[in-house]
N, C-alpha and C positions, 0 to 999 in steps of 0.2 A: 417502853412503857412497862410499868410494873403490873402485878396482878390486880391491885385495887383500881388503878386507873383504867385498866381494860374492862373491869366489871362496870365501872361508872359509864364508860363509853358505850358498852353493850346495852346497859339499861336506858341510857339516853336515847339511843337509836331505836330500841324496842318501844319506848314510850312515845316516840315520834311516828313510827311506822304503823303501829297497831291501830290507833284511832283512824288513820287514813284508810287502812285496809277494811276496817269495820264499816266506816261510812260508805265506801264504795260497794261493799258487799250488801249492805242494807238497801242502798239505792238500786242495785242490780236485782235484788230480790223482789222489788215491787214494780220497777220500771226496766225490765231487761232489754227492751228494744232501744233504749237511749244510752246504755252504758258504753257501747262502741263509739257512738258520736261524742260522748263526754271524754273518753280516754283519748281518742284521736284529736279532738280539739285542744285539749291540754298539752298533748305531746307536740302538736304543731306550734303552739305558743312557746313551749319550753325549748323546742328546737330553734325557733327564731331568736329567743333570748340568748341561747348559747352562741348562735351565729353572730348576734350583735356584739357579744363580748370579744369577738375576734380571737377565738382560741387558736393556738398554734402548737398543736400536739403532734400532728401527723406530717409526713413528707409531701403527700400529694393532696390535691383539692378533693378528690373522691374519698380518700381516706379520712380527710378532715370532716367532710359531710357525714360520713358514717359515724365518726367519733361524736359529732354534735347530735346526731340522731340517738345514739346510745345514751349520751348525757341527758337528753330530753326524757328518755324512758326512765332513767335512774331518778331524775328530779321529780318524776310523777309521785314517787314514794318517799324520797329522802334527799336532803340537801348535801351537796359537796361543792367546794370551790374549784373552779376550773381555769380561772384566769387571774392575772394580777389586778390589783386595785383595791377598792374599799369593800372588803369582805363583809363587814358589819352591815352596811347599807343593803347589799345584795341579799344577805341572809334575812334581814328584817322584811324586805319586800317579798321574798319567797315565802316566809312563814305566815305573813299576813294574808297573802293570796291563797295559800293552801288552807289556812284556817277558815277563811271566808268560804272557800269551796266546800270544805267539810260541813260547815254550818248550812250552806245551801242544800247540799245533798241530804242532810238529816232532816231539814225542814220539808223538802219535797217528799221524802220518805214518810215522815209523820203525817203530812197533809194527805197524801195519796192513801195511806193506810186508814186515816180517819174517814175519808170519803168512802172507801170500800166498806168499812164497818157501818157507816151511816146508811149506805145503800142496802146492806143486808138487813139492818134493823134500825129503822129511823128513830125509834124511841130509846132513850138512854137506859131504861129498865124494861125487862121483859114483862109485858102485861099479864102473862099467864102466872107468873110468880105472885103478883100482887093480888089477883082474884082467887088464887088457889083452885083453879079449874080442874075438871077431870082430865082434860087434854094434857095439862102439865103433869099430872100424876102418871099418865101413861108414858110420857117422855122420860120421866124420872125412873119409872119401873123398867123401861126398856134398857136403860144403862146398867 
């Protein structure tokens, strides 16, 4: 590969991995107790998918299981082909599932964040600003 194709490959992977990492980070920032369950659930599904593809990379069954577990962890962030067959179909399935998962994580983050903000202030506008009360002036002066 030349320099330009390496740059395109790098940018392609960067633009695929960055949104995934951001979605997971935002989800973890608002619901930290569920991130471990999320990652382990996806890892188990991806491990089973690698197992279903009957990869044949290692000499022993234990080594092959470790390889599939590692592939599951890599697939959590980025796609790579590990077996023969229809790569296009597998890639489409992977990217649709990961895209749906990112959307779900972002929707849950936005919803939880909206609920938290509504709980702290049920009104969309601070009423002290509207009535220009002395209490609001004290708050402004304290800052």
